[in-house]
N, CA, C and O atoms as a GROMACS GRO file, in nm:
protein
  348
    1MET      N    1   0.242   1.365  -2.105
    1MET     CA    2   0.385   1.342  -2.105
    1MET      C    3   0.449   1.430  -1.998
    1MET      O    4   0.413   1.547  -1.983
    2MET      N    5   0.543   1.374  -1.923
    2MET     CA    6   0.609   1.449  -1.817
    2MET      C    7   0.721   1.533  -1.875
    2MET      O    8   0.787   1.494  -1.971
    3ASP      N    9   0.741   1.649  -1.816
    3ASP     CA   10   0.852   1.734  -1.856
    3ASP      C   11   0.982   1.676  -1.802
    3ASP      O   12   0.984   1.612  -1.697
    4ALA      N   13   1.087   1.697  -1.874
    4ALA     CA   14   1.218   1.648  -1.831
    4ALA      C   15   1.265   1.725  -1.708
    4ALA      O   16   1.234   1.843  -1.692
    5ASP      N   17   1.340   1.658  -1.623
    5ASP     CA   18   1.397   1.721  -1.506
    5ASP      C   19   1.524   1.798  -1.538
    5ASP      O   20   1.567   1.884  -1.462
    6TRP      N   21   1.582   1.768  -1.650
    6TRP     CA   22   1.707   1.832  -1.688
    6TRP      C   23   1.680   1.933  -1.799
    6TRP      O   24   1.602   1.907  -1.890
    7SER      N   25   1.747   2.047  -1.790
    7SER     CA   26   1.726   2.154  -1.887
    7SER      C   27   1.839   2.156  -1.989
    7SER      O   28   1.907   2.257  -2.004
    8PHE      N   29   1.858   2.046  -2.058
    8PHE     CA   30   1.968   2.045  -2.154
    8PHE      C   31   1.940   1.951  -2.270
    8PHE      O   32   1.852   1.865  -2.264
    9ARG      N   33   2.016   1.969  -2.370
    9ARG     CA   34   2.023   1.875  -2.480
    9ARG      C   35   2.166   1.819  -2.479
    9ARG      O   36   2.253   1.869  -2.407
   10THR      N   37   2.189   1.718  -2.555
   10THR     CA   38   2.323   1.660  -2.562
   10THR      C   39   2.425   1.770  -2.593
   10THR      O   40   2.403   1.854  -2.680
   11ASP      N   41   2.535   1.768  -2.522
   11ASP     CA   42   2.645   1.864  -2.538
   11ASP      C   43   2.608   2.006  -2.495
   11ASP      O   44   2.672   2.102  -2.539
   12ASP      N   45   2.506   2.021  -2.410
   12ASP     CA   46   2.467   2.153  -2.360
   12ASP      C   47   2.558   2.188  -2.242
   12ASP      O   48   2.550   2.124  -2.137
   13SER      N   49   2.641   2.287  -2.259
   13SER     CA   50   2.735   2.325  -2.152
   13SER      C   51   2.665   2.400  -2.039
   13SER      O   52   2.725   2.419  -1.933
   14ASN      N   53   2.540   2.442  -2.058
   14ASN     CA   54   2.465   2.514  -1.954
   14ASN      C   55   2.362   2.425  -1.885
   14ASN      O   56   2.267   2.474  -1.825
   15ALA      N   57   2.382   2.296  -1.894
   15ALA     CA   58   2.285   2.204  -1.834
   15ALA      C   59   2.275   2.225  -1.684
   15ALA      O   60   2.374   2.251  -1.616
   16ARG      N   61   2.153   2.215  -1.635
   16ARG     CA   62   2.132   2.225  -1.489
   16ARG      C   63   2.009   2.144  -1.454
   16ARG      O   64   1.918   2.128  -1.535
   17TYR      N   65   2.007   2.094  -1.332
   17TYR     CA   66   1.894   2.016  -1.284
   17TYR      C   67   1.786   2.112  -1.239
   17TYR      O   68   1.814   2.207  -1.165
   18LEU      N   69   1.663   2.089  -1.283
   18LEU     CA   70   1.553   2.177  -1.247
   18LEU      C   71   1.477   2.118  -1.129
   18LEU      O   72   1.424   2.007  -1.138
   19VAL      N   73   1.471   2.191  -1.020
   19VAL     CA   74   1.395   2.150  -0.903
   19VAL      C   75   1.269   2.235  -0.898
   19VAL      O   76   1.278   2.358  -0.900
   20PRO      N   77   1.152   2.172  -0.892
   20PRO     CA   78   1.030   2.252  -0.887
   20PRO      C   79   1.025   2.338  -0.761
   20PRO      O   80   1.090   2.308  -0.661
   21SER      N   81   0.948   2.442  -0.768
   21SER     CA   82   0.932   2.529  -0.652
   21SER      C   83   0.860   2.452  -0.542
   21SER      O   84   0.797   2.349  -0.568
   22ASP      N   85   0.870   2.501  -0.419
   22ASP     CA   86   0.802   2.438  -0.306
   22ASP      C   87   0.652   2.427  -0.331
   22ASP      O   88   0.589   2.330  -0.289
   23GLU      N   89   0.596   2.524  -0.397
   23GLU     CA   90   0.453   2.526  -0.426
   23GLU      C   91   0.412   2.404  -0.509
   23GLU      O   92   0.301   2.352  -0.494
   24VAL      N   93   0.500   2.360  -0.595
   24VAL     CA   94   0.473   2.244  -0.680
   24VAL      C   95   0.520   2.115  -0.614
   24VAL      O   96   0.448   2.015  -0.616
   25ARG      N   97   0.637   2.116  -0.555
   25ARG     CA   98   0.701   1.995  -0.502
   25ARG      C   99   0.641   1.947  -0.371
   25ARG      O  100   0.616   1.828  -0.355
   26LEU      N  101   0.616   2.038  -0.276
   26LEU     CA  102   0.573   1.998  -0.142
   26LEU      C  103   0.440   1.923  -0.140
   26LEU      O  104   0.428   1.826  -0.065
   27PRO      N  105   0.338   1.964  -0.217
   27PRO     CA  106   0.214   1.885  -0.215
   27PRO      C  107   0.234   1.741  -0.263
   27PRO      O  108   0.170   1.649  -0.211
   28VAL      N  109   0.322   1.721  -0.360
   28VAL     CA  110   0.350   1.586  -0.409
   28VAL      C  111   0.421   1.506  -0.300
   28VAL      O  112   0.385   1.390  -0.274
   29GLU      N  113   0.520   1.566  -0.237
   29GLU     CA  114   0.592   1.496  -0.130
   29GLU      C  115   0.499   1.462  -0.014
   29GLU      O  116   0.507   1.353   0.043
   30LYS      N  117   0.410   1.555   0.022
   30LYS     CA  118   0.315   1.534   0.132
   30LYS      C  119   0.220   1.420   0.099
   30LYS      O  120   0.197   1.331   0.181
   31ALA      N  121   0.163   1.422  -0.022
   31ALA     CA  122   0.070   1.316  -0.062
   31ALA      C  123   0.140   1.181  -0.069
   31ALA      O  124   0.081   1.079  -0.031
   32ALA      N  125   0.263   1.178  -0.117
   32ALA     CA  126   0.338   1.052  -0.124
   32ALA      C  127   0.365   0.997   0.016
   32ALA      O  128   0.357   0.877   0.039
   33LYS      N  129   0.398   1.085   0.109
   33LYS     CA  130   0.422   1.043   0.248
   33LYS      C  131   0.293   0.989   0.308
   33LYS      O  132   0.295   0.886   0.376
   34GLU      N  133   0.181   1.056   0.285
   34GLU     CA  134   0.053   1.010   0.338
   34GLU      C  135   0.016   0.874   0.281
   34GLU      O  136  -0.036   0.789   0.353
   35LEU      N  137   0.043   0.853   0.152
   35LEU     CA  138   0.015   0.723   0.091
   35LEU      C  139   0.103   0.614   0.153
   35LEU      O  140   0.054   0.506   0.185
   36ARG      N  141   0.232   0.642   0.171
   36ARG     CA  142   0.321   0.542   0.233
   36ARG      C  143   0.271   0.506   0.372
   36ARG      O  144   0.267   0.388   0.408
   37GLU      N  145   0.232   0.607   0.451
   37GLU     CA  146   0.183   0.582   0.586
   37GLU      C  147   0.053   0.502   0.584
   37GLU      O  148   0.035   0.411   0.665
   38ALA      N  149  -0.038   0.536   0.493
   38ALA     CA  150  -0.165   0.464   0.482
   38ALA      C  151  -0.143   0.319   0.440
   38ALA      O  152  -0.208   0.228   0.492
   39MET      N  153  -0.050   0.298   0.347
   39MET     CA  154  -0.022   0.161   0.303
   39MET      C  155   0.040   0.079   0.415
   39MET      O  156   0.008  -0.039   0.430
   40GLU      N  157   0.127   0.138   0.493
   40GLU     CA  158   0.187   0.067   0.606
   40GLU      C  159   0.081   0.035   0.710
   40GLU      O  160   0.080  -0.074   0.766
   41SER      N  161  -0.008   0.129   0.736
   41SER     CA  162  -0.117   0.105   0.830
   41SER      C  163  -0.208  -0.006   0.779
   41SER      O  164  -0.252  -0.091   0.857
   42CYS      N  165  -0.236  -0.006   0.651
   42CYS     CA  166  -0.318  -0.110   0.589
   42CYS      C  167  -0.250  -0.246   0.600
   42CYS      O  168  -0.314  -0.346   0.629
   43ARG      N  169  -0.121  -0.248   0.576
   43ARG     CA  170  -0.047  -0.374   0.586
   43ARG      C  171  -0.053  -0.430   0.729
   43ARG      O  172  -0.076  -0.549   0.749
   44ARG      N  173  -0.033  -0.341   0.827
   44ARG     CA  174  -0.040  -0.386   0.967
   44ARG      C  175  -0.179  -0.437   1.001
   44ARG      O  176  -0.193  -0.539   1.069
   45ALA      N  177  -0.284  -0.367   0.954
   45ALA     CA  178  -0.421  -0.411   0.980
   45ALA      C  179  -0.449  -0.546   0.914
   45ALA      O  180  -0.518  -0.630   0.972
   46ALA      N  181  -0.396  -0.567   0.794
   46ALA     CA  182  -0.416  -0.695   0.726
   46ALA      C  183  -0.346  -0.808   0.800
   46ALA      O  184  -0.401  -0.918   0.812
   47VAL      N  185  -0.227  -0.782   0.851
   47VAL     CA  186  -0.155  -0.883   0.930
   47VAL      C  187  -0.234  -0.915   1.056
   47VAL      O  188  -0.249  -1.031   1.092
   48ASP      N  189  -0.284  -0.810   1.124
   48ASP     CA  190  -0.364  -0.831   1.246
   48ASP      C  191  -0.491  -0.909   1.216
   48ASP      O  192  -0.528  -1.000   1.290
   49LEU      N  193  -0.559  -0.872   1.106
   49LEU     CA  194  -0.681  -0.943   1.068
   49LEU      C  195  -0.652  -1.089   1.041
   49LEU      O  196  -0.727  -1.176   1.083
   50GLY      N  197  -0.544  -1.116   0.971
   50GLY     CA  198  -0.508  -1.255   0.943
   50GLY      C  199  -0.486  -1.335   1.071
   50GLY      O  200  -0.531  -1.449   1.081
   51ALA      N  201  -0.418  -1.275   1.167
   51ALA     CA  202  -0.392  -1.346   1.293
   51ALA      C  203  -0.522  -1.373   1.368
   51ALA      O  204  -0.541  -1.482   1.422
   52VAL      N  205  -0.612  -1.276   1.370
   52VAL     CA  206  -0.739  -1.292   1.439
   52VAL      C  207  -0.826  -1.396   1.368
   52VAL      O  208  -0.892  -1.477   1.433
   53ILE      N  209  -0.825  -1.394   1.236
   53ILE     CA  210  -0.903  -1.492   1.160
   53ILE      C  211  -0.852  -1.634   1.189
   53ILE      O  212  -0.932  -1.725   1.211
   54ARG      N  213  -0.720  -1.651   1.188
   54ARG     CA  214  -0.666  -1.785   1.214
   54ARG      C  215  -0.705  -1.832   1.354
   54ARG      O  216  -0.740  -1.948   1.373
   55ALA      N  217  -0.698  -1.743   1.452
   55ALA     CA  218  -0.736  -1.780   1.588
   55ALA      C  219  -0.886  -1.809   1.596
   55ALA      O  220  -0.927  -1.905   1.661
   56SER      N  221  -0.967  -1.726   1.533
   56SER     CA  222  -1.112  -1.743   1.538
   56SER      C  223  -1.157  -1.869   1.467
   56SER      O  224  -1.255  -1.932   1.508
   57SER      N  225  -1.087  -1.907   1.362
   57SER     CA  226  -1.127  -2.027   1.287
   57SER      C  227  -1.111  -2.153   1.371
   57SER      O  228  -1.172  -2.256   1.342
   58GLN      N  229  -1.030  -2.146   1.475
   58GLN     CA  230  -1.007  -2.262   1.562
   58GLN      C  231  -1.105  -2.268   1.678
   58GLN      O  232  -1.096  -2.358   1.762
   59ALA      N  233  -1.199  -2.172   1.684
   59ALA     CA  234  -1.294  -2.166   1.795
   59ALA      C  235  -1.407  -2.267   1.781
   59ALA      O  236  -1.487  -2.283   1.874
   60GLY      N  237  -1.416  -2.334   1.666
   60GLY     CA  238  -1.516  -2.439   1.650
   60GLY      C  239  -1.648  -2.393   1.590
   60GLY      O  240  -1.747  -2.466   1.596
   61TYR      N  241  -1.652  -2.274   1.531
   61TYR     CA  242  -1.777  -2.224   1.472
   61TYR      C  243  -1.773  -2.227   1.319
   61TYR      O  244  -1.860  -2.168   1.255
   62GLY      N  245  -1.676  -2.294   1.262
   62GLY     CA  246  -1.663  -2.296   1.116
   62GLY      C  247  -1.600  -2.168   1.066
   62GLY      O  248  -1.550  -2.087   1.145
   63THR      N  249  -1.603  -2.150   0.936
   63THR     CA  250  -1.541  -2.030   0.879
   63THR      C  251  -1.636  -1.946   0.795
   63THR      O  252  -1.600  -1.836   0.753
   64GLY      N  253  -1.757  -1.997   0.768
   64GLY     CA  254  -1.852  -1.923   0.686
   64GLY      C  255  -1.883  -1.786   0.741
   64GLY      O  256  -1.893  -1.689   0.665
   65TRP      N  257  -1.897  -1.776   0.870
   65TRP     CA  258  -1.930  -1.648   0.932
   65TRP      C  259  -1.816  -1.548   0.918
   65TRP      O  260  -1.838  -1.427   0.917
   66ILE      N  261  -1.692  -1.600   0.908
   66ILE     CA  262  -1.575  -1.512   0.894
   66ILE      C  263  -1.580  -1.438   0.761
   66ILE      O  264  -1.544  -1.321   0.754
   67LEU      N  265  -1.626  -1.506   0.655
   67LEU     CA  266  -1.638  -1.440   0.524
   67LEU      C  267  -1.721  -1.314   0.534
   67LEU      O  268  -1.683  -1.209   0.483
   68GLU      N  269  -1.835  -1.325   0.601
   68GLU     CA  270  -1.923  -1.209   0.615
   68GLU      C  271  -1.865  -1.106   0.712
   68GLU      O  272  -1.865  -0.986   0.682
   69ALA      N  273  -1.817  -1.151   0.825
   69ALA     CA  274  -1.767  -1.058   0.926
   69ALA      C  275  -1.644  -0.982   0.879
   69ALA      O  276  -1.628  -0.864   0.911
   70ALA      N  277  -1.558  -1.048   0.804
   70ALA     CA  278  -1.433  -0.985   0.760
   70ALA      C  279  -1.445  -0.920   0.623
   70ALA      O  280  -1.359  -0.842   0.583
   71GLY      N  281  -1.552  -0.952   0.550
   71GLY     CA  282  -1.569  -0.895   0.416
   71GLY      C  283  -1.470  -0.950   0.315
   71GLY      O  284  -1.432  -0.881   0.221
   72LEU      N  285  -1.429  -1.074   0.335
   72LEU     CA  286  -1.333  -1.137   0.244
   72LEU      C  287  -1.405  -1.228   0.145
   72LEU      O  288  -1.518  -1.270   0.169
   73ASP      N  289  -1.339  -1.257   0.035
   73ASP     CA  290  -1.392  -1.361  -0.052
   73ASP      C  291  -1.328  -1.493  -0.009
   73ASP      O  292  -1.232  -1.494   0.068
   74SER      N  293  -1.381  -1.603  -0.058
   74SER     CA  294  -1.336  -1.734  -0.010
   74SER      C  295  -1.190  -1.761  -0.042
   74SER      O  296  -1.121  -1.826   0.036
   75ALA      N  297  -1.141  -1.712  -0.156
   75ALA     CA  298  -0.999  -1.733  -0.191
   75ALA      C  299  -0.908  -1.663  -0.091
   75ALA      O  300  -0.807  -1.720  -0.048
   76ASP      N  301  -0.942  -1.540  -0.053
   76ASP     CA  302  -0.862  -1.468   0.046
   76ASP      C  303  -0.867  -1.538   0.181
   76ASP      O  304  -0.765  -1.549   0.250
   77LEU      N  305  -0.985  -1.585   0.220
   77LEU     CA  306  -0.996  -1.655   0.348
   77LEU      C  307  -0.911  -1.781   0.347
   77LEU      O  308  -0.842  -1.810   0.445
   78GLU      N  309  -0.914  -1.855   0.239
   78GLU     CA  310  -0.832  -1.976   0.230
   78GLU      C  311  -0.684  -1.943   0.242
   78GLU      O  312  -0.609  -2.014   0.309
   79ARG      N  313  -0.641  -1.836   0.177
   79ARG     CA  314  -0.501  -1.794   0.186
   79ARG      C  315  -0.464  -1.762   0.330
   79ARG      O  316  -0.359  -1.805   0.380
   80VAL      N  317  -0.550  -1.687   0.397
   80VAL     CA  318  -0.522  -1.648   0.537
   80VAL      C  319  -0.516  -1.772   0.625
   80VAL      O  320  -0.427  -1.783   0.710
   81LEU      N  321  -0.608  -1.863   0.606
   81LEU     CA  322  -0.609  -1.983   0.690
   81LEU      C  323  -0.486  -2.070   0.667
   81LEU      O  324  -0.446  -2.147   0.755
   82ARG      N  325  -0.426  -2.059   0.549
   82ARG     CA  326  -0.299  -2.131   0.523
   82ARG      C  327  -0.178  -2.057   0.581
   82ARG      O  328  -0.065  -2.107   0.575
   83GLY      N  329  -0.201  -1.940   0.637
   83GLY     CA  330  -0.092  -1.864   0.697
   83GLY      C  331  -0.034  -1.757   0.607
   83GLY      O  332   0.063  -1.690   0.644
   84GLU      N  333  -0.092  -1.739   0.488
   84GLU     CA  334  -0.044  -1.636   0.397
   84GLU      C  335  -0.100  -1.500   0.439
   84GLU      O  336  -0.203  -1.492   0.506
   85GLU      N  337  -0.032  -1.395   0.399
   85GLU     CA  338  -0.075  -1.260   0.433
   85GLU      C  339  -0.175  -1.207   0.330
   85GLU      O  340  -0.172  -1.247   0.214
   86LEU      N  341  -0.262  -1.120   0.373
   86LEU     CA  342  -0.357  -1.056   0.284
   86LEU      C  343  -0.294  -0.947   0.200
   86LEU      O  344  -0.337  -0.922   0.087
   87PHE      N  345  -0.195  -0.882   0.254
   87PHE     CA  346  -0.140  -0.761   0.191
   87PHE      C  347  -0.002  -0.789   0.138
   87PHE      O  348   0.061  -0.700   0.080
   0.00000   0.00000   0.00000
């Protein structure tokens, strides 16, 4: 269970917002920023992969090899070939 951010009960005239110390707060903020950046990078890579797959599928070699090369399952490949995004 998470601790409350507020140090009060109903009708507490001494209520104040509790901000964790930098020692506690900064690692969480840093990890959250790293996750956001990684997710954005992943999204861009998925968009790029989709574009390359669509172009490669038109090269006349079929699509079976794309499953292995891209590490996708057939449902994901079908989605990409329809123009949908992976991410």
